[in-house]
N, C-alpha and C positions, 0 to 999 in steps of 0.2 A: 630573223625580225627584224624588220624596217628600221631604219636609222636615218632622223632627220638632223641636220648638224645646223645649228641657228644663226653660230657665229664663225665665219672664216672671208677669208681674201682671196684675192686675186690679184698676183702685180709681185713686184719687188720693193724690197724695203732696202733702206740705207745701213742698216747693220746686219742684214738675213743676206747675205750674196744666193745664195742657192736656191730659195723662194723666186718663182719666174709665173709663167705664163700657166693658163686656166688645164694644160696637160698635167702637171704635177697635182695642180686638184685632184683630179679626175682617178689617178693611182694611186694618191693616198685613197681615195676613196672606196676603189674597187680594194685594195690590201684590207681594208679595215669592215667594208660591208655596209658602207654608208650609202643611203640610195638620192637622198637629193643633200645641196647647202648650200646655205642663204650665205652669198659671199657679199662685201663691199671692195671698190677699188684702193689698193694701198696709195695711189697715186692721188685720187680723192680724198680720202684721209690727211696724208701729210702735208698738200700743194696746193692741188686746184681740184676744190671739190666738181664743177661744173666739168671743167674738162676730166676728170676720170670718172667720173659718170658716164658720161657720153663714150670712152672708152669700152668702160663695162657692157653698156648698153648692144655695146656689136657681139661681144663674146656671149651674153648668152642669148643671142640670137641663133646660134651657133652650139648651143649647148643645154639642152633641156634638162637634164640636172641638175643644173644651177638656178636659183634666182636670185636676186638683187635686192639689196638696201642702196638708197641712193642717200650719200652723203650729204648731211647740211651744213655749212659754215655758219656758227653763231654769229659772225663778226660780218656776213652779209646776208641779211634775212630776207631781204629783198628779191635779192638775185636766186638764193636758195628755193624760195616759194615759189618760183617760177620754173626754176630745174626739178623740184620735185613732182610738178603737175606732169612734166613731159616724160618724165621717167616710167609714175606711174600708168600715162596713158599706152606705153609700149605695152602692158602687161604682161612685163618680165620683168618687174619689181613690184615687189610684197610687202617695204617696209621703210625706213629711214633710219640712218647710223647717225650718230652726234660723238665726235670724240670733244674732251673736254682739256687735254693737256696739248694738240700741238696748236688747236687756237686760240688754247690760254682760258679759255674761259669756263668755269667752274659752274657747278649748280647752284643758284642764289644770286649771280653776274647777271644785271641787265640782257645782254646781250643773250646767255642762256634762256631766261625766261620768253625772249621773243621767236628764238629757236623750237621752243616750246609751244609756241602757239602756231609756228608754222607747221610742225607737225601734229598737231592736233586738228588743226580744218582738213589737213591731208586726211584724216582718219586712219592711220595703218598706225601697226605698232610700231614701236622705238626702241631699237638698240643703239644705249647709254652706255659708252665706255664708264665706270665708275674703278675707283682706285682711293679712296679717302672718307674720311668722315665725314663730307657733304655729303655722303648718302642720306643722312637725316635728313636733308631738307627735301627729300622727295617728297615723302607723302602730302606734304602740304600744299608741294608747285604741282601734284595732281590734283589737290581737291577743289582747285578751279578752274581745272581742264577734266570736264568727268567725262569723256570721251578717249582720253589716250593713257595709252598702253605702254608700259617700258620695263623693258628686260634691261636687267643690272649687269652688265658685260663684267664678265671678271667675278660676279656677286660679290663686288665692294674692294676686291682685291683686298689688300693685310688689314680693311675694319669689316671683313666678313661677319662677324657678330651684329655689328653697327646695323650692314646690310639686310641681316636675316632679320631684324625687328623691325627694320623699317618696310620690308614686306608682308611680313607677319599684320602691321598696322595698314596696311592699304592692298584692297584685294584687285588694283590693277599695276601691280606690282610685282614682277617677275625674274626669277635668281636664275642666273646660268656662270656655273664655277668653272669656268676655262681660266689656269691660270700655269706658272712653270711651278710653283711653289706647293705642292700637293697636301696643303694643312692637313691632317686626321681628324676626323669628326666633324669637318665644316655643314655637309647636308644633315648628317643628324644633328646639330646646335641647331639649324633651319627652322627643322620640323618641331623640335622641341620648343622653339620660341612661337611655335603656330601658324607655319608656312603651311600652307598644303600641298600634297602633292600634285597637283592641278597647274600650282604653280611654279614647278622647277622643270627647266631646259635642257636640254644637253647643246651644250657647244664644245668646241675645240682649238678655238684661235688659229685654226690651219692658215697656212701651211708654214705659220711660225712657229708654230708649237704640233709636235705629230702627234695624231691622235688619239694615240695609243695612250698616254698621258689621263686624258679626260673620260677615254675610256674605264681606267682604270682605278679614276673616283666614283664614278658613277656604278659600275659593277659593284663596287665595295662597300653601296650604302648600305646594304642589307634592304632592297625593294624586293618585295613579293614581285614575284612573275606577272602581274597585273598591274602593277606601278612603273615596274620598268620599262613596259610597254608605252605607258603614260608620256613618261620623260624622255624617253628616245625619239618615239615620234608622235602620239599620239594626241598631247598638248601643245606641240607644232600644229599639227594638222588644223586644229580646233584655233587658235589663234590668229593663225595667217589665210584663212580660210583655202587650206589648199586639198578641198573633199578629191581633185581630179589628179592627184601627185602620186597619188599609190594604187598600185594593183586593186580591184576590187576583191581578189580573192585573200587581202588583207584586213578585216574589220577593223572600225573603230574602234581602241579599246573603250 
């Protein structure tokens, strides 16, 4: 079965010395049968968005199995808007990424609303780092931005219940459940709250976290074979517009 990982990174982190270049991503992908990975640059997330995005662009040009998120810095919206356009024009970036904790801006802050406007204008999906009950603000933020689609990375973290209800109330909010703590029943809770399988995505947080963790969570969630195909790759194909990403012998579920 094809697998698309919608939440991964390329580069080193200050607290994770073994995560490094794209070859490390590809080794993990091969080990677990991951066909494609959507990545942001760790440098762009924690230090220099423009410089990190530029470095990632060079990596993507050499790695057809990797697609990029351009990191948007909420503290520099005008600079990020121009940089996002440059990245998307390359044809190798398919979305935007916003972290909340590193730039010190949470949903509801003025800087974050401006960053949301930048991504909404670009018309691409946004992977948003979520970790806390600020996820309850997202439906209102999206209501005034009708074109914006947001993946809640980590599905709210320790606020996964609140994230489930937020996603159930807004048809442009998606859940992606990667995290180190594999709380039982998170996906079942989201489905019972009313989140359809079409808005559940597979992500790993590689190479920070070994993909086996996220694979185990998804495979233990009780999906039917058809639902599992949607979560592992079909929903990502639809959301990111990747019709040529997979072999034509693998039909869209």
